[in-house]
PyMOL Python script that loads the backbone (N, CA, C, O; Angstrom):
from pymol import cmd

cmd.read_pdbstr("""\
ATOM      1  N   MET A   1       0.773  -1.329   0.229  1.00  0.00           N
ATOM      2  CA  MET A   1       0.008  -0.139  -0.084  1.00  0.00           C
ATOM      3  C   MET A   1       0.822   1.218  -0.140  1.00  0.00           C
ATOM      4  O   MET A   1       1.837   1.150   0.552  1.00  0.00           O
ATOM      5  N   PRO A   2       0.678   2.223  -0.670  1.00  0.00           N
ATOM      6  CA  PRO A   2       1.526   3.386  -0.998  1.00  0.00           C
ATOM      7  C   PRO A   2       1.482   4.434   0.602  1.00  0.00           C
ATOM      8  O   PRO A   2       0.616   4.699   1.436  1.00  0.00           O
ATOM      9  N   THR A   3       2.408   4.659   0.472  1.00  0.00           N
ATOM     10  CA  THR A   3       2.101   6.060   1.562  1.00  0.00           C
ATOM     11  C   THR A   3       1.335   7.327   1.549  1.00  0.00           C
ATOM     12  O   THR A   3       1.596   7.994   0.548  1.00  0.00           O
ATOM     13  N   PRO A   4       0.801   7.660   2.041  1.00  0.00           N
ATOM     14  CA  PRO A   4       0.068   8.882   1.857  1.00  0.00           C
ATOM     15  C   PRO A   4       0.780  10.403   1.421  1.00  0.00           C
ATOM     16  O   PRO A   4       1.808  10.669   2.045  1.00  0.00           O
ATOM     17  N   GLN A   5       0.355  11.334   0.487  1.00  0.00           N
ATOM     18  CA  GLN A   5       1.053  12.226   0.303  1.00  0.00           C
ATOM     19  C   GLN A   5       0.093  13.595   0.765  1.00  0.00           C
ATOM     20  O   GLN A   5      -1.134  13.635   0.862  1.00  0.00           O
ATOM     21  N   ALA A   6       1.171  14.782   1.031  1.00  0.00           N
ATOM     22  CA  ALA A   6       0.426  15.503   1.111  1.00  0.00           C
ATOM     23  C   ALA A   6       0.590  16.450  -0.433  1.00  0.00           C
ATOM     24  O   ALA A   6       1.495  16.454  -1.268  1.00  0.00           O
ATOM     25  N   HIS A   7      -0.746  17.229  -0.356  1.00  0.00           N
ATOM     26  CA  HIS A   7      -0.955  17.760  -1.841  1.00  0.00           C
ATOM     27  C   HIS A   7      -0.296  18.830  -1.620  1.00  0.00           C
ATOM     28  O   HIS A   7      -0.322  19.364  -0.511  1.00  0.00           O
ATOM     29  N   PRO A   8       0.324  19.263  -2.526  1.00  0.00           N
ATOM     30  CA  PRO A   8       1.223  20.761  -2.505  1.00  0.00           C
ATOM     31  C   PRO A   8       0.552  21.951  -1.948  1.00  0.00           C
ATOM     32  O   PRO A   8       1.012  22.785  -1.168  1.00  0.00           O
ATOM     33  N   TRP A   9      -1.071  21.856  -2.695  1.00  0.00           N
ATOM     34  CA  TRP A   9      -1.515  23.252  -2.257  1.00  0.00           C
ATOM     35  C   TRP A   9      -2.055  22.904  -0.824  1.00  0.00           C
ATOM     36  O   TRP A   9      -2.356  23.982  -0.311  1.00  0.00           O
ATOM     37  N   LEU A  10      -2.195  22.343  -0.347  1.00  0.00           N
ATOM     38  CA  LEU A  10      -2.768  22.223   1.395  1.00  0.00           C
ATOM     39  C   LEU A  10      -1.782  22.165   1.922  1.00  0.00           C
ATOM     40  O   LEU A  10      -1.943  21.806   3.089  1.00  0.00           O
ATOM     41  N   GLU A  11      -0.086  22.457   1.489  1.00  0.00           N
ATOM     42  CA  GLU A  11       1.053  22.138   2.715  1.00  0.00           C
ATOM     43  C   GLU A  11       0.797  23.591   3.344  1.00  0.00           C
ATOM     44  O   GLU A  11       0.526  23.471   4.538  1.00  0.00           O
ATOM     45  N   PRO A  12       0.797  24.855   2.940  1.00  0.00           N
ATOM     46  CA  PRO A  12       0.587  25.926   4.123  1.00  0.00           C
ATOM     47  C   PRO A  12      -0.497  25.536   5.183  1.00  0.00           C
ATOM     48  O   PRO A  12      -1.531  24.894   5.004  1.00  0.00           O
ATOM     49  N   LEU A  13       0.036  26.125   6.412  1.00  0.00           N
ATOM     50  CA  LEU A  13      -1.176  26.123   7.244  1.00  0.00           C
ATOM     51  C   LEU A  13      -2.529  27.000   7.735  1.00  0.00           C
ATOM     52  O   LEU A  13      -3.365  26.822   8.621  1.00  0.00           O
ATOM     53  N   TRP A  14      -2.304  28.122   6.627  1.00  0.00           N
ATOM     54  CA  TRP A  14      -3.120  28.854   6.486  1.00  0.00           C
ATOM     55  C   TRP A  14      -4.456  28.455   5.672  1.00  0.00           C
ATOM     56  O   TRP A  14      -5.643  28.586   5.969  1.00  0.00           O
ATOM     57  N   VAL A  15      -3.655  27.787   4.247  1.00  0.00           N
ATOM     58  CA  VAL A  15      -4.471  27.290   3.252  1.00  0.00           C
ATOM     59  C   VAL A  15      -5.895  26.029   4.063  1.00  0.00           C
ATOM     60  O   VAL A  15      -7.116  25.987   3.915  1.00  0.00           O
ATOM     61  N   ARG A  16      -5.054  25.302   4.780  1.00  0.00           N
ATOM     62  CA  ARG A  16      -5.513  24.145   6.004  1.00  0.00           C
ATOM     63  C   ARG A  16      -6.989  24.893   6.834  1.00  0.00           C
ATOM     64  O   ARG A  16      -8.198  24.746   6.655  1.00  0.00           O
ATOM     65  N   LEU A  17      -6.287  25.610   7.656  1.00  0.00           N
ATOM     66  CA  LEU A  17      -7.369  26.557   8.483  1.00  0.00           C
ATOM     67  C   LEU A  17      -8.252  27.231   7.585  1.00  0.00           C
ATOM     68  O   LEU A  17      -9.451  27.025   7.774  1.00  0.00           O
ATOM     69  N   LEU A  18      -7.861  28.146   6.457  1.00  0.00           N
ATOM     70  CA  LEU A  18      -9.416  28.598   6.109  1.00  0.00           C
ATOM     71  C   LEU A  18      -9.990  27.604   5.460  1.00  0.00           C
ATOM     72  O   LEU A  18     -11.086  28.028   5.095  1.00  0.00           O
ATOM     73  N   ILE A  19      -9.828  26.355   5.068  1.00  0.00           N
ATOM     74  CA  ILE A  19     -10.331  25.606   4.680  1.00  0.00           C
ATOM     75  C   ILE A  19     -11.842  24.995   5.809  1.00  0.00           C
ATOM     76  O   ILE A  19     -13.046  24.931   5.561  1.00  0.00           O
ATOM     77  N   ILE A  20     -10.969  24.609   7.159  1.00  0.00           N
ATOM     78  CA  ILE A  20     -11.797  24.428   8.322  1.00  0.00           C
ATOM     79  C   ILE A  20     -12.674  25.781   8.793  1.00  0.00           C
ATOM     80  O   ILE A  20     -13.747  25.584   9.362  1.00  0.00           O
ATOM     81  N   VAL A  21     -12.324  26.832   8.610  1.00  0.00           N
ATOM     82  CA  VAL A  21     -13.329  27.843   8.604  1.00  0.00           C
ATOM     83  C   VAL A  21     -14.771  28.142   8.245  1.00  0.00           C
ATOM     84  O   VAL A  21     -15.799  28.435   8.856  1.00  0.00           O
ATOM     85  N   LEU A  22     -14.243  27.855   6.439  1.00  0.00           N
ATOM     86  CA  LEU A  22     -15.330  28.213   5.698  1.00  0.00           C
ATOM     87  C   LEU A  22     -16.496  26.823   6.080  1.00  0.00           C
ATOM     88  O   LEU A  22     -17.721  26.944   6.116  1.00  0.00           O
ATOM     89  N   LEU A  23     -15.773  25.634   6.317  1.00  0.00           N
ATOM     90  CA  LEU A  23     -16.589  24.340   6.801  1.00  0.00           C
ATOM     91  C   LEU A  23     -17.330  24.462   7.728  1.00  0.00           C
ATOM     92  O   LEU A  23     -18.427  23.918   7.603  1.00  0.00           O
ATOM     93  N   ILE A  24     -17.023  25.259   9.094  1.00  0.00           N
ATOM     94  CA  ILE A  24     -17.360  25.813   9.934  1.00  0.00           C
ATOM     95  C   ILE A  24     -18.487  26.905   9.613  1.00  0.00           C
ATOM     96  O   ILE A  24     -19.618  26.555   9.948  1.00  0.00           O
ATOM     97  N   ALA A  25     -18.402  27.830   9.178  1.00  0.00           N
ATOM     98  CA  ALA A  25     -19.488  28.591   8.430  1.00  0.00           C
ATOM     99  C   ALA A  25     -20.295  28.405   7.844  1.00  0.00           C
ATOM    100  O   ALA A  25     -21.263  29.161   7.923  1.00  0.00           O
ATOM    101  N   ALA A  26     -20.306  27.081   6.780  1.00  0.00           N
ATOM    102  CA  ALA A  26     -21.719  26.766   6.067  1.00  0.00           C
ATOM    103  C   ALA A  26     -22.498  25.793   7.454  1.00  0.00           C
ATOM    104  O   ALA A  26     -23.697  25.697   7.719  1.00  0.00           O
ATOM    105  N   LEU A  27     -21.362  25.194   8.123  1.00  0.00           N
ATOM    106  CA  LEU A  27     -22.129  24.277   8.742  1.00  0.00           C
ATOM    107  C   LEU A  27     -23.359  25.152  10.434  1.00  0.00           C
ATOM    108  O   LEU A  27     -24.308  24.763  11.114  1.00  0.00           O
ATOM    109  N   THR A  28     -22.640  26.202  10.363  1.00  0.00           N
ATOM    110  CA  THR A  28     -23.233  27.322  11.391  1.00  0.00           C
ATOM    111  C   THR A  28     -24.352  27.610  10.658  1.00  0.00           C
ATOM    112  O   THR A  28     -25.509  27.477  11.058  1.00  0.00           O
ATOM    113  N   ALA A  29     -23.939  28.078   9.382  1.00  0.00           N
ATOM    114  CA  ALA A  29     -25.569  28.525   8.724  1.00  0.00           C
ATOM    115  C   ALA A  29     -26.540  27.682   8.716  1.00  0.00           C
ATOM    116  O   ALA A  29     -27.535  27.774   9.435  1.00  0.00           O
ATOM    117  N   GLU A  30     -26.279  26.612   7.730  1.00  0.00           N
ATOM    118  CA  GLU A  30     -26.874  25.327   8.165  1.00  0.00           C
ATOM    119  C   GLU A  30     -28.086  24.859   9.417  1.00  0.00           C
ATOM    120  O   GLU A  30     -29.227  24.400   9.371  1.00  0.00           O
ATOM    121  N   VAL A  31     -27.271  25.202  10.357  1.00  0.00           N
ATOM    122  CA  VAL A  31     -28.121  24.588  12.100  1.00  0.00           C
ATOM    123  C   VAL A  31     -28.817  25.993  12.162  1.00  0.00           C
ATOM    124  O   VAL A  31     -29.997  26.034  12.510  1.00  0.00           O
ATOM    125  N   LEU A  32     -28.168  27.113  11.852  1.00  0.00           N
ATOM    126  CA  LEU A  32     -28.643  28.456  12.693  1.00  0.00           C
ATOM    127  C   LEU A  32     -29.962  28.154  11.521  1.00  0.00           C
ATOM    128  O   LEU A  32     -30.968  27.562  11.914  1.00  0.00           O
ATOM    129  N   TRP A  33     -29.841  28.628  10.042  1.00  0.00           N
ATOM    130  CA  TRP A  33     -31.058  29.598   9.194  1.00  0.00           C
ATOM    131  C   TRP A  33     -31.328  28.366   8.427  1.00  0.00           C
ATOM    132  O   TRP A  33     -32.423  27.856   8.664  1.00  0.00           O
ATOM    133  N   LEU A  34     -30.657  27.834   7.652  1.00  0.00           N
ATOM    134  CA  LEU A  34     -31.277  27.086   6.451  1.00  0.00           C
ATOM    135  C   LEU A  34     -32.012  25.666   7.031  1.00  0.00           C
ATOM    136  O   LEU A  34     -33.048  25.198   6.561  1.00  0.00           O
ATOM    137  N   GLN A  35     -31.441  25.241   7.863  1.00  0.00           N
ATOM    138  CA  GLN A  35     -32.012  23.869   8.662  1.00  0.00           C
ATOM    139  C   GLN A  35     -32.439  22.785   7.188  1.00  0.00           C
ATOM    140  O   GLN A  35     -33.641  22.727   6.926  1.00  0.00           O
ATOM    141  N   ASP A  36     -31.842  22.287   6.635  1.00  0.00           N
ATOM    142  CA  ASP A  36     -31.884  21.166   5.607  1.00  0.00           C
ATOM    143  C   ASP A  36     -31.036  19.996   6.156  1.00  0.00           C
ATOM    144  O   ASP A  36     -29.868  19.920   5.774  1.00  0.00           O
ATOM    145  N   HIS A  37     -31.549  19.027   7.069  1.00  0.00           N
ATOM    146  CA  HIS A  37     -30.587  18.187   6.988  1.00  0.00           C
ATOM    147  C   HIS A  37     -30.176  17.308   6.402  1.00  0.00           C
ATOM    148  O   HIS A  37     -29.600  16.433   7.048  1.00  0.00           O
ATOM    149  N   LEU A  38     -30.279  17.189   5.159  1.00  0.00           N
ATOM    150  CA  LEU A  38     -29.214  16.454   4.529  1.00  0.00           C
ATOM    151  C   LEU A  38     -27.791  17.571   4.095  1.00  0.00           C
ATOM    152  O   LEU A  38     -26.635  17.163   3.997  1.00  0.00           O
ATOM    153  N   TRP A  39     -28.153  18.787   3.915  1.00  0.00           N
ATOM    154  CA  TRP A  39     -27.213  19.772   3.843  1.00  0.00           C
ATOM    155  C   TRP A  39     -26.318  20.005   5.230  1.00  0.00           C
ATOM    156  O   TRP A  39     -25.326  20.726   5.337  1.00  0.00           O
ATOM    157  N   LEU A  40     -26.990  19.136   6.329  1.00  0.00           N
ATOM    158  CA  LEU A  40     -26.162  19.336   7.621  1.00  0.00           C
ATOM    159  C   LEU A  40     -25.601  18.280   7.693  1.00  0.00           C
ATOM    160  O   LEU A  40     -24.497  18.583   8.146  1.00  0.00           O
ATOM    161  N   PHE A  41     -25.626  17.109   7.531  1.00  0.00           N
ATOM    162  CA  PHE A  41     -24.917  16.013   7.547  1.00  0.00           C
ATOM    163  C   PHE A  41     -24.044  16.059   6.676  1.00  0.00           C
ATOM    164  O   PHE A  41     -23.030  15.517   7.116  1.00  0.00           O
ATOM    165  N   LEU A  42     -23.849  16.586   5.220  1.00  0.00           N
ATOM    166  CA  LEU A  42     -22.790  17.062   4.406  1.00  0.00           C
ATOM    167  C   LEU A  42     -21.626  17.763   5.305  1.00  0.00           C
ATOM    168  O   LEU A  42     -20.509  17.619   5.801  1.00  0.00           O
ATOM    169  N   TRP A  43     -22.320  18.304   5.198  1.00  0.00           N
ATOM    170  CA  TRP A  43     -21.316  19.844   5.833  1.00  0.00           C
ATOM    171  C   TRP A  43     -20.689  19.082   6.714  1.00  0.00           C
ATOM    172  O   TRP A  43     -19.522  18.793   6.452  1.00  0.00           O
ATOM    173  N   GLY A  44     -21.323  18.545   8.027  1.00  0.00           N
ATOM    174  CA  GLY A  44     -20.498  17.804   8.993  1.00  0.00           C
ATOM    175  C   GLY A  44     -19.930  16.810   8.922  1.00  0.00           C
ATOM    176  O   GLY A  44     -19.172  16.498   9.841  1.00  0.00           O
ATOM    177  N   GLY A  45     -20.105  15.956   7.784  1.00  0.00           N
ATOM    178  CA  GLY A  45     -19.275  15.177   6.979  1.00  0.00           C
ATOM    179  C   GLY A  45     -17.698  15.302   6.622  1.00  0.00           C
ATOM    180  O   GLY A  45     -16.726  14.719   7.101  1.00  0.00           O
ATOM    181  N   ALA A  46     -17.815  16.350   5.532  1.00  0.00           N
ATOM    182  CA  ALA A  46     -17.127  17.403   5.044  1.00  0.00           C
ATOM    183  C   ALA A  46     -16.137  17.848   6.692  1.00  0.00           C
ATOM    184  O   ALA A  46     -15.152  17.231   7.097  1.00  0.00           O
ATOM    185  N   LEU A  47     -16.546  18.608   7.111  1.00  0.00           N
ATOM    186  CA  LEU A  47     -15.263  19.262   8.530  1.00  0.00           C
ATOM    187  C   LEU A  47     -14.963  18.121   9.252  1.00  0.00           C
ATOM    188  O   LEU A  47     -13.840  18.339   9.706  1.00  0.00           O
ATOM    189  N   VAL A  48     -15.507  16.503   9.791  1.00  0.00           N
ATOM    190  CA  VAL A  48     -14.824  15.612  10.003  1.00  0.00           C
ATOM    191  C   VAL A  48     -14.336  15.420   9.759  1.00  0.00           C
ATOM    192  O   VAL A  48     -13.321  15.580  10.438  1.00  0.00           O
ATOM    193  N   TYR A  49     -14.165  14.677   8.241  1.00  0.00           N
ATOM    194  CA  TYR A  49     -12.961  14.299   7.361  1.00  0.00           C
ATOM    195  C   TYR A  49     -11.569  15.661   6.695  1.00  0.00           C
ATOM    196  O   TYR A  49     -10.456  15.382   6.249  1.00  0.00           O
ATOM    197  N   ALA A  50     -12.158  17.001   6.857  1.00  0.00           N
ATOM    198  CA  ALA A  50     -11.197  17.592   7.023  1.00  0.00           C
ATOM    199  C   ALA A  50     -10.326  17.590   8.121  1.00  0.00           C
ATOM    200  O   ALA A  50      -9.134  17.379   7.895  1.00  0.00           O
ATOM    201  N   ILE A  51     -10.687  17.777   9.218  1.00  0.00           N
ATOM    202  CA  ILE A  51      -9.866  17.566  10.217  1.00  0.00           C
ATOM    203  C   ILE A  51      -9.803  16.492  10.376  1.00  0.00           C
ATOM    204  O   ILE A  51      -8.788  16.519  11.072  1.00  0.00           O
ATOM    205  N   TRP A  52     -10.027  15.562  10.323  1.00  0.00           N
ATOM    206  CA  TRP A  52      -8.908  14.174  10.286  1.00  0.00           C
ATOM    207  C   TRP A  52      -7.950  14.295   9.017  1.00  0.00           C
ATOM    208  O   TRP A  52      -6.779  14.274   9.397  1.00  0.00           O
ATOM    209  N   ASP A  53      -8.056  14.407   7.744  1.00  0.00           N
ATOM    210  CA  ASP A  53      -7.309  14.685   7.181  1.00  0.00           C
ATOM    211  C   ASP A  53      -6.031  15.509   6.986  1.00  0.00           C
ATOM    212  O   ASP A  53      -4.993  15.173   6.415  1.00  0.00           O
ATOM    213  N   PHE A  54      -6.470  17.138   7.837  1.00  0.00           N
ATOM    214  CA  PHE A  54      -5.482  17.856   7.688  1.00  0.00           C
ATOM    215  C   PHE A  54      -4.829  17.619   8.924  1.00  0.00           C
ATOM    216  O   PHE A  54      -3.602  17.591   8.828  1.00  0.00           O
ATOM    217  N   PHE A  55      -5.178  17.485   9.771  1.00  0.00           N
ATOM    218  CA  PHE A  55      -4.159  17.531  11.356  1.00  0.00           C
ATOM    219  C   PHE A  55      -4.243  16.164  11.904  1.00  0.00           C
ATOM    220  O   PHE A  55      -3.177  15.833  12.423  1.00  0.00           O
ATOM    221  N   LEU A  56      -5.581  14.855  11.984  1.00  0.00           N
ATOM    222  CA  LEU A  56      -4.918  13.836  12.825  1.00  0.00           C
ATOM    223  C   LEU A  56      -4.731  12.720  12.227  1.00  0.00           C
ATOM    224  O   LEU A  56      -4.792  11.710  12.929  1.00  0.00           O
ATOM    225  N   ARG A  57      -4.408  12.547  10.542  1.00  0.00           N
ATOM    226  CA  ARG A  57      -3.603  11.723  10.098  1.00  0.00           C
ATOM    227  C   ARG A  57      -2.218  11.777  10.084  1.00  0.00           C
ATOM    228  O   ARG A  57      -1.456  10.812  10.024  1.00  0.00           O
ATOM    229  N   GLY A  58      -1.919  12.987  10.145  1.00  0.00           N
ATOM    230  CA  GLY A  58      -0.259  13.181  10.174  1.00  0.00           C
ATOM    231  C   GLY A  58       0.227  13.342   8.592  1.00  0.00           C
ATOM    232  O   GLY A  58       1.276  13.863   8.969  1.00  0.00           O
ATOM    233  N   VAL A  59       0.309  13.342   7.750  1.00  0.00           N
ATOM    234  CA  VAL A  59       0.652  13.675   6.420  1.00  0.00           C
ATOM    235  C   VAL A  59       1.114  15.358   6.067  1.00  0.00           C
ATOM    236  O   VAL A  59       2.052  15.689   5.342  1.00  0.00           O
ATOM    237  N   TYR A  60       0.311  16.144   6.693  1.00  0.00           N
ATOM    238  CA  TYR A  60       0.798  17.296   6.938  1.00  0.00           C
ATOM    239  C   TYR A  60       1.597  18.092   7.848  1.00  0.00           C
ATOM    240  O   TYR A  60       1.115  18.209   8.975  1.00  0.00           O
ATOM    241  N   GLY A  61       2.679  18.654   7.631  1.00  0.00           N
ATOM    242  CA  GLY A  61       3.971  19.206   8.607  1.00  0.00           C
ATOM    243  C   GLY A  61       4.669  18.504   8.591  1.00  0.00           C
ATOM    244  O   GLY A  61       5.556  18.826   9.381  1.00  0.00           O
ATOM    245  N   ARG A  62       4.869  17.617   8.129  1.00  0.00           N
ATOM    246  CA  ARG A  62       6.048  16.602   8.309  1.00  0.00           C
ATOM    247  C   ARG A  62       7.240  16.731   7.756  1.00  0.00           C
ATOM    248  O   ARG A  62       7.166  17.472   6.777  1.00  0.00           O
ATOM    249  N   PRO A  63       8.283  16.345   7.948  1.00  0.00           N
ATOM    250  CA  PRO A  63       9.467  17.329   7.036  1.00  0.00           C
ATOM    251  C   PRO A  63       9.642  16.167   5.747  1.00  0.00           C
ATOM    252  O   PRO A  63       9.055  15.105   5.538  1.00  0.00           O
ATOM    253  N   LYS A  64      10.630  16.824   5.066  1.00  0.00           N
ATOM    254  CA  LYS A  64      10.306  16.204   3.497  1.00  0.00           C
ATOM    255  C   LYS A  64      11.313  15.447   3.639  1.00  0.00           C
ATOM    256  O   LYS A  64      12.262  15.973   4.221  1.00  0.00           O
ATOM    257  N   ALA A  65      11.490  13.978   3.178  1.00  0.00           N
ATOM    258  CA  ALA A  65      12.353  13.660   3.014  1.00  0.00           C
ATOM    259  C   ALA A  65      13.536  13.798   1.688  1.00  0.00           C
ATOM    260  O   ALA A  65      14.630  13.240   1.776  1.00  0.00           O
TER     261      ALA A  65
END
""", "prot")
cmd.dss("prot")
cmd.show_as("cartoon", "prot")
cmd.util.cbc("prot")
cmd.orient("prot")
């Protein structure tokens, strides 16, 4: 199985944080105003996956070999 590699576009921390903030804003708008359950779960799933992929998986922020 190949080792996971970081996408160069997502290497800067500010880009990953911006994506997380935008997902939180979309999720907040869905919870407070729009209240469509399908989009609520889609935004929530995207947020959970982004947090796992960007910060918990350990691919980004590793020293380059």
